N, C-alpha and C positions, 0 to 999 in steps of 0.2 A: 479635810481627815487629817486626824495622828495617827505617828505609827501604830499607836497602842489600839486605836480605834480600827484600825486598817486590818492588824491582824485576828481582830475578835470578829472580823466577817468571813465564813468559809462557805462560799459559792458552790462549794462540792455538796453542800448537806441541805440543797434548797432541791425545792422539788416542783413541780407542775402540777398543779389538783383539777380536771375539769369542772364547773360546777353548771346546774341546769337554772341559777335564777344570781343576779345581780346584783342580790342580798350580801353575798358574801365578801364581795367588793369593798372594803374602807372607800368612803367618800375623798378623802385627801388625797388618794393615789388619781381622782381622775380631776379635781378640783386643780393639781398641779400639772397637770398636761399643756404645755406651751402650746399658744397657737390655734388652742381648740375653734371649729367652728359651730358647736353647740354648747346647751345649756347642761350643768350638769345632770338636772332632775330629768330632762330628757334625754341623756343618755339612758337611766337607770330605764326609764318606760320602755324607750325604743328595746334595750335588750330583753328585758321582759315578755317580748312578743317574739323574739325572734330566737333565742336558746333554744326554745323547744320549739316542734312543731306536733300537733293532733295529729294519728294515726288510726285506724280502725282497730289495730290491738291497744290505742290508748299512746299519753304523753309520750313521746321519744327526743333523743335529745337531735338538734336539727345537725345533719352532718354538716352541712357547708356552712355554718356560723362555728367556732369554736370559741368558748368561754372560759378563760383559766386563772384561778390565784397561784401565785408563787409562796409558797410558805416553808415556815424556815425549820430545825429541828424541832422546835418546842411547839408548834404547829400555828405558831402567829405568821395571819398573811404579809407579808413584806412586800408584795408586787402583783402585778395582773398581766395578762395579756389578751386582745381580741383578735382573732383574726377569720377571715372568711375564704373561702376556695371557690374560685372564678374556673368551674369545672369544663369550658370551653377552650379557654386558654389554659388549660393546666397550671393554672399558678395561685399560689397560696399570698393573698394581700393583707399584708399586717396594719392593721388598721389604728389600736392602740394598745400600746406598753408603757406600762410604767413602774418605776421601780422606786421603793423608800426612800430617803436622801440618806441612807445610812450606807447605801450598795451603789451608791454613785462615785462608782472609785477607779480610777486606773482604766478604761472601757471594761471591765468585767464583765457589765450589764448590759453589754452589746455583745459580748460573746457566748453569754450564756442564750441570749433571743436567739442568736446565729443558732447555736446549737441545736435550739427547739426546733426552728424553723425547720433544717435539715432532715431530723426526726421525721417533722408531717410529711414532708415533701417526701421521704420514703416510704414510709407508712400508704398515705395516699398517692403513688405515683403520680406527682407532680414533678414539674419540670424545672419552676423557679419560683421564688420568694420576694417580693418587692415591699415596698414601706419607702411611704415619703417622708424627707428628711430632708432640716435645717442645715444640716452640718453632715455634708456627702462627704469628707475628707475624713472626718472620723470614722463613718463607716465602712469606708475604704480600707482600715486596719484591720479590720476584723472579717472580711471575706464579702464585704459586699462591693458590686463596683453600679457604676452611672450606668443608668436604661439609656436605651436610644432614644425612648420615646420622649417626647417633650410634653406635659399637660398643659393647657392650656385652661382659662376661664371664661366666662361671661358673666357680668352682671347688668343687669337691665338699667341700674339706675346711673350707670357708665354711659351702656351702649357704644364700647369702642370708643371714647372720645379720649380716652386718657390714655391709650395707645396712639391714637393720632397725633396728640399733644407732645407726646414724648420723641415720638419720631421726628416732628419740624424741629425739635428742639435740639435734637440729636443730629439732625441734619440727614439721617437717614432715612431709606425706603423704607413704605412701608410693608413691602413685600422683601425684604432683607432677613432672611434667615442663618445670619452671622450672630453666633453666639448662644445656635438653642439648645445647648448642654445646660443652660439655666432657667430655672423655670418661676413662672407666674405663683403666687402666692395660690393655693388652692382654695375651693369651695365646696368639695366635696365633704360630706358629714359625715363624720367620728371618724376620720383619719388624723386622729390624736398622736400619732405616733411622731410628728414634730410640724405637721401644717403646711410644709413647705416649699424649698425652693431647688430639692433635685429629688428625682425617683431613683432609689438604690436598690441591687435586686441581688440576689445569691442562686446562684444554679445548683440542681442535684448533683451536678457531680465534683464541685467547688470544695 
């Protein structure tokens, strides 16, 4: 991005708008999500189901699943955020975050995400926000830290054989937990935030 283009991008004029249907999310924002484990059309179908819940008083926004579009001062949608609340763990789970390529500059998009996550933490009285990232060092620059937990996965077609072969080749024991800060690629559907090598988190006190 040129210096002139960077000056034209004003993050202060962007605003998050919660929506009740994914039809407001431009398809290209979902298509560009890296390492996604879902089909784009399936994402839209899933959002149509979970954005709104039916109650005795009629349809209402789902309090545990929040879909936002990010609009500029001309009401053009330039980004989106989908996050969910884990009520037991009092955790905000950032599932999908995507911005127009025009806004990929100097980490400001991650700063925008971090700021919004902290707002939700405060409003909903949550303890932390987490997301899966292939670039944990980049996230650490903007208030996130690596989570203590390690994300594991199981694929029926592999049945653990990949890990056995890997350990045999490396000479390490299969029960050796050294290097557990690094995570395997996730199979959790919808974690389009990056799809992952590390779980990052930001706490409400950060």
